[in-house]
N, C-alpha and C positions, 0 to 999 in steps of 0.2 A: 576456479570456482571454490576450491577448498580454502584458499586464503580469504575469500569473501565471507565464507561461513565462519571462519575463525574470528574475523573482525566482529561479526554479530555476536558470537558466543562470548567474546571478551568485553563486549560493551552492553550486555543486557542491562536495561534500566531497572532501578528499584521500583517496585510497585508503589506508586504515589497516590493514586486515586482509584481505588478498587470499587467496583459496583457491578450491577447486572449488565452484561454485554450480550449482544446477539451472537457474535462469533462468526457469522457468515453474511454480514450485511452487504448488499449490493444494490445497485440502482433498480433492478427488477424486483427487489423485495420492498420497495417503497411505493405506496399507492396514495394517490391524491383523492380525498373524499369530496363529495359534492359541496360541502361547506367550506372547502379550501384547505382544510387541515391535511397533513400527511401522516400516514401510519406505516409502521414497519411490520411486515409479516414474516413468516418462516422463522419461528423461534425455537425449533427443535435443537439447534446446537448451542442454545444459551448456556451461559455459565457466569461465575463470578470472576472478574479479571480487570485488567487495566482498561479504564473507560476510553482511553486514547485508541485502543486497538480497533474498535469499530469505525472510528473516524478515518484512521489511516488505511484500514482495510478497504473502506468504501472509496477512498481517494486513489486507490490503485487504478481505478478506471479513468482517472484524469490523465490526459496525455503527458503530463510531466514525467511520469515513470518511463515512458517510451522515448519521448523526444526532448526532455529537459526543460519544459516550459514551467519553471518554478513559480511564475506568477500565478498560474492556475491553482496550484496547490496552496500557495499563500493566501489567495483570495478565498478559497474554500474554507481554510482553517480560520481566517479572520471572521468570516461570516458566522461560522459555528461558535467561535469564542464570543462574539458580540451578542448573538441570540441567547446564549446559555450563561453568560456572565462568568465564564470560567476559562482560564488559560490552559491550553493543552501542553503537556510536557512530553519530553522524550521524542520530539519531532525528528531529530537527527537519526535516532535508532530506527524509527519506523520508516523513514525514507530509505535507509539502507536495506531494511527487511523487504520493503516493497520492490526495490530494484532487484534484489536477489530472487524474489518470488517471480517477477515478470521474466527475468532472464532464464530461470530454471524451467518455468512453464513453456517458454518459447522453445527451448532445447528439447523438451519432452514432446511437444506437438510435432516439431520438425522430424524427429526420429521415429515416433510412434505412428504418426499419421502424415506421411510425406506429401500426400495430395490434398491436405487441408487447405481451405481457401486462405487462411492466415499465413501460410508459410512464406509467400513472397514478402509480406510486411515484416515478418519475424527476421528474415534474412537481411532486409534493408536496415532494420534498427539495431541488429546485433553489434555492429562496430561502435555505435553510440553507447550502447549499454556496456560493452567491454571497456570502453574508455572511462566511463563513469566508475565501473568496478575497479579498474586499475588505480584511479585517483582515490577511491575509497580505501583501498589497501595501502597505498603509498602514504596517505595522510596519517595513518595510524603507526607507520613505521618511523616517523620523524621524531 
């Protein structure tokens, strides 16, 4: 795990598109209004930061982080870029950060709450995540 953290530390992106970000956006923080518009709630962790953060943070819920379905993340990002007229940058970094986040959270849940309903899934996907982490580290050592 330390090697994965070192990869992230050594590949921090330059802030290229700073603005107001939610900082903790998740699907349960997005509400559909009666007129069909969507609004984001829960702005207490808001700050100025890389606008890509919220998109990739929300994308952590997409199965690609657990199972490697890259098409899901690519479709989500393409939809966002199309609707907003702006290309997201630093995708590679945020994909790595999301992988480390989901792996670390899984380890925490398994150790701190061994009877948690998610533990069987966490144990099932761990070899997939570990393979992706090994590839991430190996690709930076070439």
